[in-house]
N, CA, C and O atoms as CSV, one atom per row, in Angstrom:
chain,resi,resn,atom,element,x,y,z
A,1,GLN,N,N,1.083,-1.071,-0.414
A,1,GLN,CA,C,-0.393,-0.105,0.554
A,1,GLN,C,C,0.770,1.380,-0.233
A,1,GLN,O,O,1.948,1.026,-0.208
A,2,VAL,N,N,0.633,2.377,-0.659
A,2,VAL,CA,C,1.440,2.808,-0.649
A,2,VAL,C,C,0.758,4.799,0.283
A,2,VAL,O,O,-0.386,5.104,0.621
A,3,GLN,N,N,2.018,5.618,0.375
A,3,GLN,CA,C,1.567,5.952,1.956
A,3,GLN,C,C,2.472,6.611,1.848
A,3,GLN,O,O,3.638,6.217,1.837
A,4,LEU,N,N,1.869,8.394,1.689
A,4,LEU,CA,C,2.563,9.944,2.071
A,4,LEU,C,C,2.335,10.325,3.960
A,4,LEU,O,O,1.805,11.382,4.303
A,5,VAL,N,N,2.889,9.155,5.124
A,5,VAL,CA,C,3.082,10.715,5.713
A,5,VAL,C,C,3.667,11.898,6.040
A,5,VAL,O,O,4.891,11.809,5.947
A,6,GLU,N,N,3.275,13.004,6.396
A,6,GLU,CA,C,3.737,14.251,6.639
A,6,GLU,C,C,3.956,14.562,8.152
A,6,GLU,O,O,3.044,14.588,8.978
A,7,SER,N,N,4.873,14.724,8.336
A,7,SER,CA,C,5.185,15.814,9.031
A,7,SER,C,C,5.565,16.647,9.454
A,7,SER,O,O,4.524,17.280,9.284
A,8,GLY,N,N,6.222,17.375,9.944
A,8,GLY,CA,C,5.984,19.208,10.595
A,8,GLY,C,C,5.075,20.867,11.138
A,8,GLY,O,O,4.983,21.813,11.921
A,9,GLY,N,N,4.685,20.281,10.157
A,9,GLY,CA,C,3.803,21.421,10.413
A,9,GLY,C,C,3.046,21.904,11.677
A,9,GLY,O,O,3.060,20.824,12.267
A,10,GLY,N,N,2.361,22.783,12.568
A,10,GLY,CA,C,2.130,23.954,13.184
A,10,GLY,C,C,2.054,24.615,13.418
A,10,GLY,O,O,2.002,25.172,12.321
A,11,LEU,N,N,1.868,26.149,14.805
A,11,LEU,CA,C,2.124,26.819,14.869
A,11,LEU,C,C,2.853,27.740,14.815
A,11,LEU,O,O,3.522,27.899,15.836
A,12,VAL,N,N,3.089,28.782,13.637
A,12,VAL,CA,C,4.711,29.751,14.258
A,12,VAL,C,C,3.942,31.121,13.802
A,12,VAL,O,O,2.965,31.403,13.108
A,13,GLN,N,N,4.912,31.810,14.569
A,13,GLN,CA,C,4.336,33.769,14.303
A,13,GLN,C,C,5.836,33.896,12.960
A,13,GLN,O,O,6.928,33.419,12.651
A,14,ALA,N,N,4.664,35.047,12.535
A,14,ALA,CA,C,4.518,35.342,10.532
A,14,ALA,C,C,6.727,35.774,11.670
A,14,ALA,O,O,7.048,36.184,12.786
A,15,GLY,N,N,7.378,35.384,10.589
A,15,GLY,CA,C,8.394,35.650,10.221
A,15,GLY,C,C,9.637,34.484,10.025
A,15,GLY,O,O,10.754,34.316,9.535
A,16,GLY,N,N,8.245,33.628,11.011
A,16,GLY,CA,C,9.979,31.798,11.595
A,16,GLY,C,C,9.860,30.974,10.399
A,16,GLY,O,O,10.093,31.275,9.228
A,17,SER,N,N,9.522,30.061,10.823
A,17,SER,CA,C,9.931,29.127,9.854
A,17,SER,C,C,9.464,27.111,10.473
A,17,SER,O,O,9.487,26.185,11.283
A,18,LEU,N,N,9.169,27.609,9.416
A,18,LEU,CA,C,9.248,25.536,10.147
A,18,LEU,C,C,9.600,25.156,8.592
A,18,LEU,O,O,9.730,25.819,7.563
A,19,ARG,N,N,9.735,23.128,9.072
A,19,ARG,CA,C,10.343,22.274,7.636
A,19,ARG,C,C,9.477,21.380,8.041
A,19,ARG,O,O,9.225,21.093,9.211
A,20,LEU,N,N,8.629,20.557,6.284
A,20,LEU,CA,C,7.682,19.754,6.165
A,20,LEU,C,C,8.305,18.120,6.018
A,20,LEU,O,O,9.462,18.324,6.383
A,21,SER,N,N,8.240,16.802,5.740
A,21,SER,CA,C,9.028,16.281,5.968
A,21,SER,C,C,7.575,15.487,5.735
A,21,SER,O,O,6.586,15.661,6.447
A,22,CYS,N,N,7.663,14.392,4.357
A,22,CYS,CA,C,6.782,14.144,3.865
A,22,CYS,C,C,7.720,12.291,3.786
A,22,CYS,O,O,8.884,12.311,3.384
A,23,ALA,N,N,6.924,10.507,4.292
A,23,ALA,CA,C,7.603,9.931,4.011
A,23,ALA,C,C,7.077,8.876,3.273
A,23,ALA,O,O,6.131,8.244,3.745
A,24,ALA,N,N,7.572,8.568,2.117
A,24,ALA,CA,C,7.185,7.903,1.762
A,24,ALA,C,C,7.001,5.821,1.986
A,24,ALA,O,O,7.832,5.054,2.473
A,25,SER,N,N,5.472,5.464,1.350
A,25,SER,CA,C,6.774,4.119,1.604
A,25,SER,C,C,4.912,3.098,1.033
A,25,SER,O,O,3.731,3.444,1.045
A,26,GLY,N,N,5.576,1.946,0.666
A,26,GLY,CA,C,5.330,1.513,-0.393
A,26,GLY,C,C,5.701,0.350,-2.031
A,26,GLY,O,O,5.508,-0.595,-2.795
A,27,ARG,N,N,6.587,1.938,-1.388
A,27,ARG,CA,C,7.054,2.057,-4.347
A,27,ARG,C,C,8.153,2.786,-3.333
A,27,ARG,O,O,8.040,3.137,-2.159
A,28,THR,N,N,9.735,2.904,-4.666
A,28,THR,CA,C,9.870,3.959,-4.532
A,28,THR,C,C,9.909,4.810,-5.555
A,28,THR,O,O,9.828,4.354,-6.696
A,29,PHE,N,N,10.022,6.021,-5.366
A,29,PHE,CA,C,9.671,7.477,-6.047
A,29,PHE,C,C,10.353,7.887,-6.129
A,29,PHE,O,O,10.346,9.104,-5.938
A,30,ARG,N,N,12.152,6.847,-6.675
A,30,ARG,CA,C,12.972,8.099,-7.150
A,30,ARG,C,C,12.607,8.913,-8.770
A,30,ARG,O,O,12.834,10.053,-9.175
A,31,SER,N,N,11.644,7.159,-9.690
A,31,SER,CA,C,12.185,8.545,-10.773
A,31,SER,C,C,11.004,8.874,-11.622
A,31,SER,O,O,10.531,8.573,-12.718
A,32,LEU,N,N,10.632,10.004,-10.102
A,32,LEU,CA,C,8.884,10.881,-10.485
A,32,LEU,C,C,9.312,12.091,-10.027
A,32,LEU,O,O,10.425,12.431,-9.625
A,33,SER,N,N,7.920,12.925,-10.176
A,33,SER,CA,C,8.182,14.011,-9.148
A,33,SER,C,C,7.998,14.095,-8.264
A,33,SER,O,O,7.115,13.252,-8.105
A,34,MET,N,N,8.341,15.007,-6.410
A,34,MET,CA,C,7.396,15.170,-5.351
A,34,MET,C,C,7.751,16.534,-5.233
A,34,MET,O,O,8.758,17.221,-5.398
A,35,GLY,N,N,6.608,16.681,-4.899
A,35,GLY,CA,C,6.307,18.089,-4.518
A,35,GLY,C,C,5.423,18.378,-3.996
A,35,GLY,O,O,4.918,17.429,-3.397
A,36,TRP,N,N,4.392,20.221,-3.793
A,36,TRP,CA,C,4.057,20.140,-2.426
A,36,TRP,C,C,2.468,21.003,-2.860
A,36,TRP,O,O,2.333,21.918,-3.673
A,37,PHE,N,N,1.328,20.293,-1.946
A,37,PHE,CA,C,0.576,21.622,-2.004
A,37,PHE,C,C,-0.520,22.685,-1.692
A,37,PHE,O,O,-0.805,21.672,-1.053
A,38,ARG,N,N,-1.493,23.744,-1.465
A,38,ARG,CA,C,-1.863,23.826,0.002
A,38,ARG,C,C,-3.271,24.827,-0.509
A,38,ARG,O,O,-3.574,25.638,-1.384
A,39,GLN,N,N,-3.896,24.097,0.775
A,39,GLN,CA,C,-5.186,24.665,0.328
A,39,GLN,C,C,-6.075,25.499,1.812
A,39,GLN,O,O,-6.877,24.931,2.553
A,40,ALA,N,N,-5.608,26.997,1.911
A,40,ALA,CA,C,-6.180,27.556,2.817
A,40,ALA,C,C,-7.946,27.318,2.586
A,40,ALA,O,O,-8.660,26.721,1.780
A,41,PRO,N,N,-8.143,28.216,3.876
A,41,PRO,CA,C,-9.837,27.529,4.373
A,41,PRO,C,C,-10.343,28.790,3.032
A,41,PRO,O,O,-9.665,29.777,2.746
A,42,GLY,N,N,-11.643,28.420,2.394
A,42,GLY,CA,C,-12.128,28.749,1.186
A,42,GLY,C,C,-12.075,29.596,-0.615
A,42,GLY,O,O,-12.640,30.432,-1.320
A,43,LYS,N,N,-10.512,28.227,-0.567
A,43,LYS,CA,C,-10.073,28.888,-1.255
A,43,LYS,C,C,-9.229,27.420,-1.591
A,43,LYS,O,O,-8.449,26.919,-0.781
A,44,GLU,N,N,-9.652,26.616,-3.434
A,44,GLU,CA,C,-9.082,25.769,-4.111
A,44,GLU,C,C,-7.366,25.680,-4.064
A,44,GLU,O,O,-6.532,26.584,-4.129
A,45,ARG,N,N,-7.194,24.087,-3.913
A,45,ARG,CA,C,-5.822,23.291,-3.664
A,45,ARG,C,C,-4.842,23.963,-4.794
A,45,ARG,O,O,-4.941,23.800,-6.010
A,46,GLU,N,N,-3.743,24.866,-4.007
A,46,GLU,CA,C,-2.690,25.395,-5.606
A,46,GLU,C,C,-0.850,24.212,-5.106
A,46,GLU,O,O,-0.409,23.485,-4.216
A,47,PHE,N,N,-0.713,24.423,-5.589
A,47,PHE,CA,C,0.105,24.018,-5.935
A,47,PHE,C,C,1.269,25.225,-5.940
A,47,PHE,O,O,1.240,26.299,-6.542
A,48,VAL,N,N,2.328,24.663,-5.038
A,48,VAL,CA,C,3.618,25.221,-4.010
A,48,VAL,C,C,5.018,24.844,-4.807
A,48,VAL,O,O,5.511,25.657,-5.589
A,49,ALA,N,N,5.389,24.053,-4.652
A,49,ALA,CA,C,7.056,23.209,-4.895
A,49,ALA,C,C,6.377,22.194,-6.109
A,49,ALA,O,O,5.216,21.810,-6.250
A,50,ARG,N,N,7.847,21.880,-7.074
A,50,ARG,CA,C,8.189,20.446,-7.392
A,50,ARG,C,C,8.902,20.284,-7.106
A,50,ARG,O,O,9.203,20.813,-6.036
A,51,VAL,N,N,9.841,19.425,-7.754
A,51,VAL,CA,C,11.811,18.953,-7.637
A,51,VAL,C,C,11.214,18.082,-8.402
A,51,VAL,O,O,10.110,17.550,-8.511
A,52,ASN,N,N,12.746,18.076,-9.153
A,52,ASN,CA,C,12.652,16.415,-10.219
A,52,ASN,C,C,12.312,15.175,-9.495
A,52,ASN,O,O,11.595,15.010,-8.508
A,53,SER,N,N,12.924,14.419,-10.140
A,53,SER,CA,C,14.017,13.332,-9.628
A,53,SER,C,C,15.435,13.039,-8.968
A,53,SER,O,O,15.752,12.108,-8.227
A,54,GLY,N,N,16.305,14.248,-9.514
A,54,GLY,CA,C,17.115,14.044,-9.383
A,54,GLY,C,C,17.457,15.114,-8.653
A,54,GLY,O,O,18.626,15.491,-8.572
A,55,GLY,N,N,16.559,15.646,-8.110
A,55,GLY,CA,C,16.549,15.980,-6.903
A,55,GLY,C,C,17.563,17.388,-6.824
A,55,GLY,O,O,18.206,17.961,-5.945
A,56,VAL,N,N,17.296,17.577,-8.298
A,56,VAL,CA,C,18.185,19.031,-8.934
A,56,VAL,C,C,17.387,20.489,-9.394
A,56,VAL,O,O,17.382,21.663,-9.023
A,57,SER,N,N,16.859,19.820,-10.223
A,57,SER,CA,C,15.237,20.668,-11.013
A,57,SER,C,C,13.930,21.169,-9.446
A,57,SER,O,O,13.390,20.635,-8.477
A,58,THR,N,N,13.971,21.826,-9.788
A,58,THR,CA,C,12.669,22.979,-8.450
A,58,THR,C,C,12.066,23.999,-9.406
A,58,THR,O,O,12.572,24.805,-10.186
A,59,TYR,N,N,10.915,23.716,-9.106
A,59,TYR,CA,C,9.954,25.004,-9.500
A,59,TYR,C,C,9.492,25.301,-8.406
A,59,TYR,O,O,9.309,24.500,-7.489
A,60,TYR,N,N,9.193,26.780,-8.376
A,60,TYR,CA,C,7.502,26.918,-7.238
A,60,TYR,C,C,6.762,28.354,-7.300
A,60,TYR,O,O,7.364,29.402,-7.536
A,61,THR,N,N,5.390,28.258,-7.059
A,61,THR,CA,C,4.657,29.653,-7.503
A,61,THR,C,C,5.237,30.529,-6.452
A,61,THR,O,O,5.459,30.593,-5.242
A,62,ASP,N,N,5.353,31.131,-7.509
A,62,ASP,CA,C,5.239,32.944,-7.322
A,62,ASP,C,C,5.468,33.161,-6.089
A,62,ASP,O,O,6.498,33.371,-5.448
A,63,SER,N,N,4.828,33.118,-5.936
A,63,SER,CA,C,3.883,33.521,-3.501
A,63,SER,C,C,4.970,33.480,-2.949
A,63,SER,O,O,5.233,34.366,-2.136
A,64,VAL,N,N,5.886,32.483,-3.214
A,64,VAL,CA,C,6.740,31.440,-2.282
A,64,VAL,C,C,8.302,31.707,-2.663
A,64,VAL,O,O,9.150,31.628,-1.775
A,65,LYS,N,N,8.663,32.024,-4.006
A,65,LYS,CA,C,9.694,31.624,-4.030
A,65,LYS,C,C,10.471,32.805,-3.326
A,65,LYS,O,O,10.081,33.968,-3.222
A,66,VAL,N,N,11.842,32.173,-2.790
A,66,VAL,CA,C,13.328,32.539,-1.561
A,66,VAL,C,C,12.814,32.228,-0.873
A,66,VAL,O,O,13.755,31.920,-0.141
A,67,ARG,N,N,11.529,31.839,-0.034
A,67,ARG,CA,C,11.107,31.797,1.465
A,67,ARG,C,C,11.165,30.382,1.499
A,67,ARG,O,O,11.946,30.034,2.385
A,68,PHE,N,N,10.391,28.912,0.580
A,68,PHE,CA,C,10.365,28.873,0.420
A,68,PHE,C,C,11.990,27.728,-0.290
A,68,PHE,O,O,12.770,27.938,-1.219
A,69,THR,N,N,11.883,26.645,0.653
A,69,THR,CA,C,12.891,25.304,-0.361
A,69,THR,C,C,12.628,24.246,-0.201
A,69,THR,O,O,12.526,23.676,0.885
A,70,ILE,N,N,12.397,23.580,-1.794
A,70,ILE,CA,C,12.268,21.766,-1.695
A,70,ILE,C,C,13.014,20.804,-1.606
A,70,ILE,O,O,13.419,20.885,-2.765
A,71,SER,N,N,13.684,19.730,-1.106
A,71,SER,CA,C,14.826,19.106,-1.777
A,71,SER,C,C,13.209,17.428,-1.725
A,71,SER,O,O,12.007,17.174,-1.788
A,72,ARG,N,N,14.815,16.796,-1.541
A,72,ARG,CA,C,15.069,15.177,-1.650
A,72,ARG,C,C,15.859,14.483,-1.619
A,72,ARG,O,O,16.977,14.826,-2.003
A,73,ASP,N,N,15.694,13.634,-1.304
A,73,ASP,CA,C,16.395,12.448,-0.504
A,73,ASP,C,C,15.264,11.107,-0.518
A,73,ASP,O,O,14.416,10.903,0.351
A,74,ASN,N,N,15.514,10.243,-1.788
A,74,ASN,CA,C,16.313,9.871,-2.563
A,74,ASN,C,C,16.249,7.980,-1.948
A,74,ASN,O,O,15.613,7.037,-2.420
A,75,ALA,N,N,17.229,8.040,-0.708
A,75,ALA,CA,C,17.634,7.322,0.156
A,75,ALA,C,C,16.425,6.865,1.139
A,75,ALA,O,O,16.275,5.810,1.757
A,76,LYS,N,N,15.474,8.233,1.053
A,76,LYS,CA,C,14.586,7.801,2.222
A,76,LYS,C,C,13.739,7.894,1.793
A,76,LYS,O,O,12.965,7.675,2.725
A,77,ASN,N,N,13.006,8.134,0.728
A,77,ASN,CA,C,12.034,7.819,0.307
A,77,ASN,C,C,11.776,9.420,0.094
A,77,ASN,O,O,11.237,9.434,-1.013
A,78,THR,N,N,11.867,10.874,0.568
A,78,THR,CA,C,11.807,11.588,1.424
A,78,THR,C,C,11.980,12.915,1.323
A,78,THR,O,O,12.939,13.526,1.796
A,79,VAL,N,N,10.550,13.665,0.361
A,79,VAL,CA,C,10.631,15.228,0.132
A,79,VAL,C,C,10.177,16.374,1.681
A,79,VAL,O,O,9.394,16.294,2.628
A,80,TYR,N,N,10.642,16.824,1.456
A,80,TYR,CA,C,11.059,17.844,2.304
A,80,TYR,C,C,10.400,19.363,1.814
A,80,TYR,O,O,10.398,19.641,0.614
A,81,LEU,N,N,9.738,20.496,3.019
A,81,LEU,CA,C,10.315,22.254,2.488
A,81,LEU,C,C,10.155,22.982,3.350
A,81,LEU,O,O,9.188,23.367,4.008
A,82,GLN,N,N,11.116,23.155,3.326
A,82,GLN,CA,C,12.147,24.122,4.326
A,82,GLN,C,C,11.328,25.676,3.958
A,82,GLN,O,O,11.579,26.238,2.892
A,83,MET,N,N,9.886,26.556,5.414
A,83,MET,CA,C,9.932,27.178,4.495
A,83,MET,C,C,9.954,28.061,6.243
A,83,MET,O,O,9.709,27.690,7.391
A,84,ASN,N,N,10.582,29.929,5.318
A,84,ASN,CA,C,11.310,30.733,5.841
A,84,ASN,C,C,10.682,31.907,5.755
A,84,ASN,O,O,9.780,32.085,4.937
A,85,SER,N,N,11.115,32.890,6.641
A,85,SER,CA,C,10.341,33.666,6.400
A,85,SER,C,C,8.246,34.017,6.539
A,85,SER,O,O,7.653,35.047,6.219
A,86,LEU,N,N,7.784,32.990,6.996
A,86,LEU,CA,C,6.626,32.830,7.203
A,86,LEU,C,C,6.174,34.155,7.161
A,86,LEU,O,O,6.683,35.214,7.528
A,87,LYS,N,N,4.302,33.650,6.234
A,87,LYS,CA,C,3.120,34.789,6.415
A,87,LYS,C,C,2.082,34.821,7.109
A,87,LYS,O,O,2.202,33.667,7.520
A,88,PRO,N,N,0.919,35.263,7.712
A,88,PRO,CA,C,0.111,34.507,8.122
A,88,PRO,C,C,-0.884,34.208,6.735
A,88,PRO,O,O,-1.812,33.407,6.843
A,89,GLU,N,N,-0.585,34.996,5.270
A,89,GLU,CA,C,-0.741,34.730,3.991
A,89,GLU,C,C,-0.634,32.886,3.887
A,89,GLU,O,O,-1.525,32.402,3.189
A,90,ASP,N,N,-0.098,32.338,4.223
A,90,ASP,CA,C,1.305,30.950,3.982
A,90,ASP,C,C,0.047,29.682,4.726
A,90,ASP,O,O,0.167,28.495,4.423
A,91,THR,N,N,-1.342,30.254,5.898
A,91,THR,CA,C,-1.852,29.570,6.894
A,91,THR,C,C,-2.589,28.497,5.857
A,91,THR,O,O,-3.749,28.713,5.507
A,92,ALA,N,N,-2.166,27.821,5.582
A,92,ALA,CA,C,-3.323,25.955,4.930
A,92,ALA,C,C,-2.699,25.829,5.516
A,92,ALA,O,O,-1.883,26.248,6.337
A,93,VAL,N,N,-3.805,24.025,4.287
A,93,VAL,CA,C,-3.141,22.609,4.583
A,93,VAL,C,C,-1.824,22.587,3.960
A,93,VAL,O,O,-2.091,22.587,2.759
A,94,TYR,N,N,-0.803,22.572,4.060
A,94,TYR,CA,C,0.139,21.350,3.060
A,94,TYR,C,C,-0.911,19.875,2.871
A,94,TYR,O,O,-1.726,19.292,3.587
A,95,TYR,N,N,-0.481,19.732,1.800
A,95,TYR,CA,C,0.064,18.265,0.928
A,95,TYR,C,C,1.073,18.245,0.296
A,95,TYR,O,O,1.426,19.180,-0.424
A,96,CYS,N,N,1.968,16.756,0.513
A,96,CYS,CA,C,2.385,16.144,-0.634
A,96,CYS,C,C,2.043,14.748,-1.499
A,96,CYS,O,O,1.263,13.796,-1.513
A,97,ALA,N,N,3.178,15.311,-2.203
A,97,ALA,CA,C,2.310,14.782,-3.775
A,97,ALA,C,C,3.159,13.873,-4.087
A,97,ALA,O,O,4.165,13.795,-3.382
A,98,VAL,N,N,3.000,12.974,-5.179
A,98,VAL,CA,C,3.233,12.400,-5.857
A,98,VAL,C,C,3.888,12.413,-8.259
A,98,VAL,O,O,4.123,11.587,-9.141
A,99,GLY,N,N,3.868,13.195,-8.169
A,99,GLY,CA,C,3.888,12.779,-10.110
A,99,GLY,C,C,4.108,13.137,-10.641
A,99,GLY,O,O,5.276,13.503,-10.511
A,100,SER,N,N,3.733,13.367,-11.348
A,100,SER,CA,C,5.162,14.258,-12.809
A,100,SER,C,C,4.228,15.615,-12.864
A,100,SER,O,O,3.165,16.034,-12.405
A,101,TRP,N,N,5.512,16.111,-13.885
A,101,TRP,CA,C,5.215,17.300,-14.310
A,101,TRP,C,C,4.085,17.900,-14.636
A,101,TRP,O,O,3.861,17.641,-15.818
A,102,ASP,N,N,3.369,18.481,-14.247
A,102,ASP,CA,C,3.186,19.683,-15.771
A,102,ASP,C,C,2.593,21.156,-16.106
A,102,ASP,O,O,1.588,21.850,-15.955
A,103,GLY,N,N,3.368,21.158,-16.438
A,103,GLY,CA,C,3.083,23.004,-17.027
A,103,GLY,C,C,4.329,23.080,-16.234
A,103,GLY,O,O,5.242,22.255,-16.227
A,104,ARG,N,N,4.246,24.150,-15.587
A,104,ARG,CA,C,3.191,24.703,-14.261
A,104,ARG,C,C,3.009,24.366,-12.906
A,104,ARG,O,O,3.165,25.283,-12.099
A,105,SER,N,N,2.723,23.295,-12.499
A,105,SER,CA,C,2.308,23.263,-10.984
A,105,SER,C,C,2.857,20.800,-11.729
A,105,SER,O,O,3.328,20.175,-12.679
A,106,LEU,N,N,2.404,20.646,-10.660
A,106,LEU,CA,C,2.926,18.998,-10.808
A,106,LEU,C,C,1.943,17.925,-10.937
A,106,LEU,O,O,1.153,18.201,-10.034
A,107,ARG,N,N,1.298,16.350,-11.790
A,107,ARG,CA,C,0.317,16.340,-11.276
A,107,ARG,C,C,0.397,14.950,-10.894
A,107,ARG,O,O,0.979,14.231,-11.707
A,108,ALA,N,N,-0.016,14.444,-9.929
A,108,ALA,CA,C,-0.293,14.137,-9.086
A,108,ALA,C,C,-0.373,13.231,-8.728
A,108,ALA,O,O,-0.783,13.492,-7.597
A,109,ASP,N,N,-0.275,11.781,-8.796
A,109,ASP,CA,C,-1.055,10.710,-8.649
A,109,ASP,C,C,-0.788,10.212,-6.954
A,109,ASP,O,O,-1.749,9.495,-6.672
A,110,TYR,N,N,-0.272,10.276,-6.287
A,110,TYR,CA,C,-0.040,10.113,-5.083
A,110,TYR,C,C,-0.454,11.160,-3.979
A,110,TYR,O,O,0.535,11.885,-3.867
A,111,TRP,N,N,-1.495,11.624,-3.049
A,111,TRP,CA,C,-1.134,12.441,-1.748
A,111,TRP,C,C,-0.869,12.149,0.231
A,111,TRP,O,O,-1.219,11.212,0.949
A,112,GLY,N,N,-0.254,13.196,0.480
A,112,GLY,CA,C,-0.750,12.846,1.175
A,112,GLY,C,C,-1.483,13.014,1.920
A,112,GLY,O,O,-2.536,13.097,1.286
A,113,GLN,N,N,-1.947,13.287,4.191
A,113,GLN,CA,C,-3.017,13.583,4.277
A,113,GLN,C,C,-3.206,14.714,5.036
A,113,GLN,O,O,-4.308,14.952,5.532
A,114,GLY,N,N,-2.270,15.431,5.181
A,114,GLY,CA,C,-2.105,17.365,4.349
A,114,GLY,C,C,-1.841,17.391,6.401
A,114,GLY,O,O,-2.334,16.712,7.301
A,115,THR,N,N,-1.002,18.344,6.386
A,115,THR,CA,C,-0.385,19.076,7.646
A,115,THR,C,C,-0.554,20.536,7.752
A,115,THR,O,O,-0.262,21.152,6.727
A,116,GLN,N,N,-1.079,21.434,9.057
A,116,GLN,CA,C,-1.073,22.442,8.715
A,116,GLN,C,C,-1.021,23.383,9.484
A,116,GLN,O,O,-1.534,23.513,10.595
A,117,VAL,N,N,-0.123,24.355,8.645
A,117,VAL,CA,C,0.283,25.652,8.995
A,117,VAL,C,C,0.131,26.264,9.129
A,117,VAL,O,O,-0.032,26.856,8.063
A,118,THR,N,N,-0.041,27.011,10.106
A,118,THR,CA,C,-0.577,28.088,11.203
A,118,THR,C,C,0.632,29.769,11.655
A,118,THR,O,O,1.448,29.843,12.574
A,119,VAL,N,N,0.320,30.738,10.727
A,119,VAL,CA,C,0.861,31.184,10.726
A,119,VAL,C,C,0.187,33.001,10.800
A,119,VAL,O,O,-0.315,33.769,9.979
A,120,SER,N,N,0.604,33.068,12.546
A,120,SER,CA,C,-0.016,33.639,13.461
A,120,SER,C,C,1.201,35.121,13.050
A,120,SER,O,O,2.418,34.937,13.005
A,121,SER,N,N,0.620,36.350,12.820
A,121,SER,CA,C,0.823,38.064,12.797
A,121,SER,C,C,0.701,38.893,13.825
A,121,SER,O,O,0.874,40.102,13.667
């Protein structure tokens, strides 16, 4: 059974940092892209960041560029999202995803359960 287990979410003050982790099990995802989406209250789920299978190429939505960094450890089958300089508008449920590149987003074949990130002002 494929499972994506997320951790690292929580409450943080504006300007603070959080590091999200997503550990995959059930199969190896070395040949696939991994990424993150988020969904804020009352909004549609939006793409945040992705990293290619080799961990070299990355892509971010404009609102998180520079502040967020995505990385992966294929030996651990894990993807990370380092979030710095957090803003209240970053508050959302963050979802780990695995799939393939799709234009400026990621076509997700697998999803994590989501982890809450709340940024207070």
